[in-house]
Backbone bond lengths (Angstrom), bond angles and torsions (degrees), N, CA, C in turn:
res aa  C-N    CA-C-N  psi(-1)  N-CA   C-N-CA  omega(-1)  CA-C   N-CA-C  phi
1 X - - - 1.449 - - 1.526 107.80 -
2 X 1.302 115.19 134.85 1.455 121.26 178.77 1.527 109.18 -89.40
3 X 1.333 116.61 126.93 1.453 121.49 -178.34 1.520 108.97 -87.38
4 X 1.319 116.23 117.32 1.451 121.58 176.46 1.535 108.77 -139.38
5 X 1.306 116.72 -172.15 1.466 120.85 -176.99 1.528 111.12 -62.25
6 X 1.317 117.10 -39.67 1.467 119.90 -179.89 1.526 111.98 -63.07
7 X 1.332 116.47 -35.44 1.459 119.72 178.02 1.520 110.44 -62.75
8 X 1.322 117.10 -43.79 1.462 120.31 -179.96 1.529 111.58 -68.09
9 X 1.328 117.57 -33.63 1.465 120.30 176.16 1.527 109.91 -65.63
10 X 1.318 116.55 -41.34 1.464 120.45 179.09 1.526 111.15 -66.52
11 X 1.327 116.94 -39.53 1.456 119.98 175.48 1.527 111.06 -64.70
12 X 1.332 116.46 -38.82 1.459 120.64 177.12 1.531 110.34 -62.86
13 X 1.326 117.67 -41.77 1.464 120.75 176.84 1.525 110.87 -60.82
14 X 1.323 116.40 -42.83 1.454 120.19 -178.62 1.530 111.37 -65.74
15 X 1.311 117.66 -51.73 1.465 121.46 -177.50 1.530 110.90 -69.14
16 X 1.321 116.27 -43.62 1.465 119.50 178.73 1.513 112.48 -64.68
17 X 1.322 116.49 -37.64 1.462 120.36 177.11 1.515 111.88 -64.46
18 X 1.326 116.48 -40.36 1.466 119.51 176.63 1.526 111.12 -64.02
19 X 1.331 115.86 -38.70 1.463 119.51 177.44 1.530 110.93 -65.14
20 X 1.336 116.48 -41.48 1.467 119.54 178.03 1.528 111.68 -63.62
21 X 1.312 116.65 -40.53 1.465 119.82 177.67 1.526 110.02 -61.28
22 X 1.321 116.19 -43.55 1.465 119.61 -179.76 1.510 113.12 -64.27
23 X 1.330 116.96 -46.60 1.469 119.24 -178.94 1.524 110.98 -70.66
24 X 1.318 116.58 -35.57 1.462 119.13 177.98 1.513 112.54 -67.28
25 X 1.317 116.33 -39.22 1.463 120.07 178.71 1.524 110.53 -68.45
26 X 1.318 116.55 -37.95 1.463 119.73 179.81 1.523 111.58 -67.87
27 X 1.338 116.34 -34.01 1.455 119.97 -178.82 1.512 114.19 -95.29
28 X 1.321 117.09 -3.20 1.455 120.74 179.98 1.517 113.46 71.68
29 X 1.321 117.64 29.82 1.467 122.21 -178.34 1.525 109.93 -101.93
30 X 1.316 115.94 108.44 1.450 121.90 -176.42 1.525 112.43 -66.47
31 X 1.312 117.46 -39.46 1.462 120.82 -179.34 1.531 111.02 -62.82
32 X 1.306 117.19 -41.76 1.462 121.08 179.76 1.532 110.63 -65.44
33 X 1.309 116.85 -40.89 1.463 120.43 177.32 1.527 109.92 -63.91
34 X 1.320 117.10 -41.30 1.468 120.78 178.94 1.509 112.56 -64.41
35 X 1.329 116.95 -43.98 1.467 120.02 177.56 1.525 111.10 -63.92
36 X 1.307 116.53 -39.33 1.455 120.47 177.01 1.517 112.04 -63.24
37 X 1.325 115.91 -40.62 1.460 119.94 179.10 1.522 111.38 -64.70
38 X 1.324 116.58 -40.77 1.471 120.23 177.35 1.532 110.53 -62.86
39 X 1.330 116.64 -42.88 1.465 120.65 179.48 1.526 110.91 -63.86
40 X 1.334 117.26 -41.61 1.463 120.47 179.04 1.528 110.60 -63.46
41 X 1.314 117.07 -44.37 1.469 120.36 179.63 1.526 110.47 -62.27
42 X 1.332 117.45 -44.77 1.461 119.86 178.93 1.531 111.35 -62.81
43 X 1.311 117.03 -40.79 1.453 120.54 178.69 1.514 112.20 -64.27
44 X 1.326 117.12 -45.06 1.461 121.16 -179.11 1.521 111.19 -66.18
45 X 1.319 116.71 -44.84 1.474 120.11 -179.91 1.524 110.34 -63.43
46 X 1.324 116.87 -42.74 1.460 119.90 179.35 1.516 112.79 -64.56
47 X 1.334 116.84 -44.09 1.461 120.17 179.04 1.531 111.24 -66.83
48 X 1.326 117.13 -39.31 1.454 119.50 178.18 1.522 111.69 -65.11
49 X 1.320 117.40 -40.56 1.459 120.69 178.33 1.526 110.67 -65.49
50 X 1.320 116.51 -41.05 1.461 120.04 179.49 1.527 110.87 -66.92
51 X 1.338 116.66 -40.22 1.450 121.05 179.49 1.530 110.22 -66.01
52 X 1.331 115.99 -42.71 1.460 120.65 178.94 1.521 111.26 -64.43
53 X 1.318 116.60 -39.15 1.463 121.91 -179.65 1.526 111.24 -66.76
54 X 1.319 117.24 -38.93 1.456 120.02 -177.53 1.535 112.59 -78.54
55 X 1.336 117.61 -20.00 1.461 119.66 -178.96 1.519 112.63 -80.96
56 X 1.312 116.90 -18.68 1.474 119.05 -179.13 1.492 111.81 -96.83
């Protein structure tokens, strides 16, 4: 996998989304958990696509 700015943005989405899910769950805020889940999905899909692209 080639490390570039997009890779770090995707990692930020993944880690930040997990943090949002944690804080939202602790505070009982459904919107925060939902936003965190969307960020995690975008991060995972982006990293998987980048990993798949670099392996071929």
